[in-house]
N, C-alpha and C positions, 0 to 999 in steps of 0.2 A: 793721485792726479785727478783734478776736477774733470767731470764729464761735460764738455762744451756742446754736446749734441742737443739740438732743439727738442723741446718736450713733445711727446706724442699726443696728438689730439685724438682721443678715443672716438669722438663723433665722426672723424674722417676716415677711420679704419674701415677697410673694405673686407668683408667676410666672404670667403669662397662659398658659393651656393652649390650644394650637391643635389642633383636631380635624381629622385628615386623613380625607377620605372613604374608605370601604372600596373603592369602585369609582368611577373618574372616566374618562369617555370624552369626548374633546374633538375635535370636527370629524372624527370617524372615518369614513373613506370606503374602500370596497373595491370594486374593479371587476374583472370577469373579461372581458377583451376589451371588447365593446360592451355588456355587461350590468353595471349598477350594483347591487350587493347592499346596500351601505350608502352613504347619501348625507349626509355631514356630520353624523353622529349625535353629539349631545352629551347626556350625562346624568350625574348624580351620585347615588350611593347612600351614605347615611350609615352610619357604623360602628354596628352593632347593629340595623340595620333589616331587616325582611323585605320585600323588593322583588319585586313581581310584574311579569314582562316578558311582555306580551301582543302578539299580532299574528296575522294570518291566515297560512296556509301561504305560504312564499316571501317573507315580509316582511323577512327578514334576521336573525331572532332567533339562530339557531344560528351564523351568521357572526359576529355581535357577540360571542357567548360564545367562539367559537374564537379570535377576536382577543384577547380577555381572557386566554386561556390560552396564547397564542403558538402555537396550532395553525395559524393562517393569519396572514400578514403584511399589514397594511393598506396600501392604496395611498397614503394620507395620513392625517394625524391621529394621535392617540395614545391609549393606554389606560394607566392606572395602577391598581394594587391596593395599598391601604394606603401610598400614596406611592411604591411601587416601579414602575419602568417595566416594563410587561408584556413588552416585547421584550428590552431590555438586561438585565433582572434576572428572567428567566422562571423560573429555578430557585428563586430565593427566593420568588417568587409561588406556585409550585406547592407549596412546603413549607408554606405557610399556607392552602392551599386544598384542600377536598374536593370531588370532582366526580362527579356522576352524568351521564354524557354521553348524548346521543341516539344511538341505534343502536349501543350497546355490544355486545360479544360476550363470551362466557365461554370458558374453556379446558375443552372437553368432558370431558377425562379426569380433571380435578381435582375433588375433592369441594368442597362448600360451605365446609367448614372450611379446606381447603388454599388455596382462593382468598383467604380473609381472612388466613391466615398469611402468604401471599405479599405482600399489600398492607401488612400490618403491618411486615414485614421491609423492604420498599422504603422505607417512610416512617420507619423507625427508631422506631416507636411501641411502646407497652407495653400495648396493648389485649389483652383476653382474647377470642379469637375466639368462644368459646361465649356470652359475654355479648352480643356483637354479633349473633349468630344468634338469640338469644332476643329481642332488641329488635325484630327483623323477623319473628318467629314462624316461624323456620326451624330451630329446634333439633332437630326430629324428622327433618330431612333433612340433617343436618350431614355424615354419612358417605356420602351418595349422590353419584355423579358428576354434576356440573352439566350435562353433556350431556343428562341425562334429566329436567332440570327443565322445568316449564311456563314459559310466558312470564312469568306473574305471579311465579313463584318466582325466576326470573332477575332480575326487576326488584327484588325485595326483597333479593336478594343484592347487587345493585349499590348499593342504598341503604345497606346495612350497610358496604360498602367505602368509600362516600363519607364516612362519619362517623368513619373510623379516624383516631386521633390528635387528636381534638377540634379540627378545623380552625377557623381564625378566620373564613374565608369558605367557605360551603357553596353550590356552584353546582349547581342541579338543573334539567336540561333535559328537559322532559316527564316528570316523575317518576311520574305516574299511569299511564303506558302499560302496559297489560296487567294492572293491578291490579283485583281485585274490590272491592266496597264496603267489606269489612272491611280489605283492604289499603290502600285510600284513606284510611280513617279512621286507621289506624295511621301512615300517612305524615304526616298532618296533626299527629298527636301528636308525632312525632319532630321535625318542623319547629319546633313550639312548644318542645319540650324543648331542642333545640340553640340556639334563640334565647335562651331563658331563661338558659343557661349563658354567653351572651355572643357567640355566633356571629352574623355577618351572613349572611343567606340571600338569594340571587339565584335566583328561581324563574321559569322559563319554562314556561308551561302553556297548554293549550287548555281545561282544565276550569275554567270561570269561577267556579263555586261554590267550588271549592277555593281559588282565588286570593282571593276575597272573604272566605273564612273565616280565612285565616292571614296575609294581607299587610297591612302598614302603609300601603303606597303602591304604586301601579301606574304603569307606563308603557306606552303603546300605540304599537307600531311599525307603520308602513304604508308599503310601497314603499321600505324602507330609511331612512325618516325617523321621528323621534319626533314624533307628532302631538299628544300630550298626556301629562301625568303629574300625579299627585296622589293623595290618598286617594279611596276610592270615593265618599264623601260630597261631596268637593270636585268630582269629575267630574260627579256628578249635578247639583250646583248650577250648574256651568258650562254643562251641557247645557240647563238650564232646562226639563227635561222635566216633564210634569204628574204629580203624585201623585194617587191616588184616595182620598178620605175617605168611608167609608160609615158612616152613623150610623143605628142602630136606634132607632125612636121608636114611641110609642103612637098618634100621630096627626100629620098635617101641617097645622098651623093656617094660616089665610089670611094671606097676606103674608110667610110665612117664606121661600119660594123667592125672592121679589123682593128681600128683605133680603139673602139670601145672594148673589144675583147682583150686588149692589152692592159686595161686598167686593173690595178691590183684590187681584188675583192669582187670583181665581176665574174659570175659563174655561168651566165647564159645570155644569149642575144637572139633576138628575132625581129624581123621587119615585116609588117603586114598592114595593108589598107591605110597608108599614111601615118603609121605609128611605128615607133621603135620601142621594143619592150626589152628591158634590161633587168636581169636577176642579179641583185647585189647582196653582198654579205658585209654589213657594217655601213654606218652613215657616211664615212669618207668616200667609199666607193660610189655610193649613190650620188653625192654632190659632185664628185669628179666627173662621173659619166654625164650628168646633166650639164655641167660647164662645157664639156667637149661638144655636146650636141648644139648648144647655143652658139658656140664659137664657129661652128661649121656653116656651110652654106645650105643647110637642110631646110631653112625657113621655119624656125621654131614658132609653134603656135601655142601650146599649153602642155602641162604635164600633171600627172597624178602619181601618188605612191600608195602602195598597199603593203603595210607592215604585218608581221605575224600577229594573229589575234591572241588574246589571253587564252582562248580555248585551245589553240595549238600549243601554247606553252604548257598549259595544264595537262594536255594529253601526253606530251613528251615526258613530263616528270612522273606521270602516274601509270603510263603504259609502255613507255620507251625505255631505253637503256640507262636513263638518268634516275630511275625510280629508287635506286639505292645509293645515290651519290654521297649523301651525308654520312652513311654508315657502311661504306663499302668494306667487304671482307669479313663482316661479322654477321652470322645468321641471327635471326630473331630468336632470342632465348625463350624457351617454353618450359617452365618448371612444372613437373608433374605434382599433383596434389589432390586434395579432396575436390570432387566435382561440385560446382556451385550452381545454384539456380539463380538467374537474374530476373527480377521482376521489376518492370518499369512502371512507376505510378505517375500518370500525367499530372504535372504540377499545376496548381491553381494559379490565378493571376498574381497572388502575393508571393509566389515562388517558394512556398514552404515545403513542398514535397519534391523529391527527386528519385533517382535510381536507388533501389534497395536490393540488397543481396542477402541470401540465407544459405547456410551450408545444408547440403543434402546428405 
């Protein structure tokens, strides 16, 4: 029987596009003797995302970053960057990555411009070092030896080095260290600019306001484990923390407080000095309470809301009862073995040195 179906136009065929995560960590574990720095860490960062990596000191953030860059070898598990194995294809990973490492060092005898010329040459990039220095407000110190730079100036130089070659992935480990408020503001602008041109940003920081200002999503690491991840709004909702609605009114009519107390999700009411203060759990409760005040004869004037801060979310997950939510019921595995000495070598601006270990 003849096939009467129309011919297939190959040019019109639509191919499915499979998006590879920018960073993928799968059951990543790193032990130093009887100390577990990372415990089955799994996370995924989407291509084009600004991801904030939070955790208290010693949580394992820098170890995870070093494993991503093949500065340390994991005990088990794997890391991939744009589908490339971070260990087997580390050179290809670094070619697509710009890094601001924690605890970097400078070459004291080289000028700021010479530092960037060196990084540009190593990466085979075509950047103009003076343009990079201008982006971090160091054009006035371009010809000074970096050994005489302040800590903040060295940090800005390292930021400029990290963005050489327009990397696909920008890894920033504590990028605000040593920066004054103006430097911090410029850093946030650079993060946004790099993301807008298409870079994925992996940002580890203790400055919670900075993370909240620039990150699409955050992950919180505690004791080597990822205890939660999501947008700030999602984590607030998951936390179910109370928000405070303060409504300025001309008067508080009889029955208004009792009506507000009956709203589902309202956990507390107070009236003082021409204001009604309502503690609410969830957005619906907040909006319902506000509607009821406006419909009453209280004489609505204005309102403000105070949502839980990222700091409160962070504290709950790293000091509260949620700190083991992702791995509940399983103690941290600590394998006895040969004690190892960990020696951290401050990486230079080209990111060639990292953590080293040697058996004792």
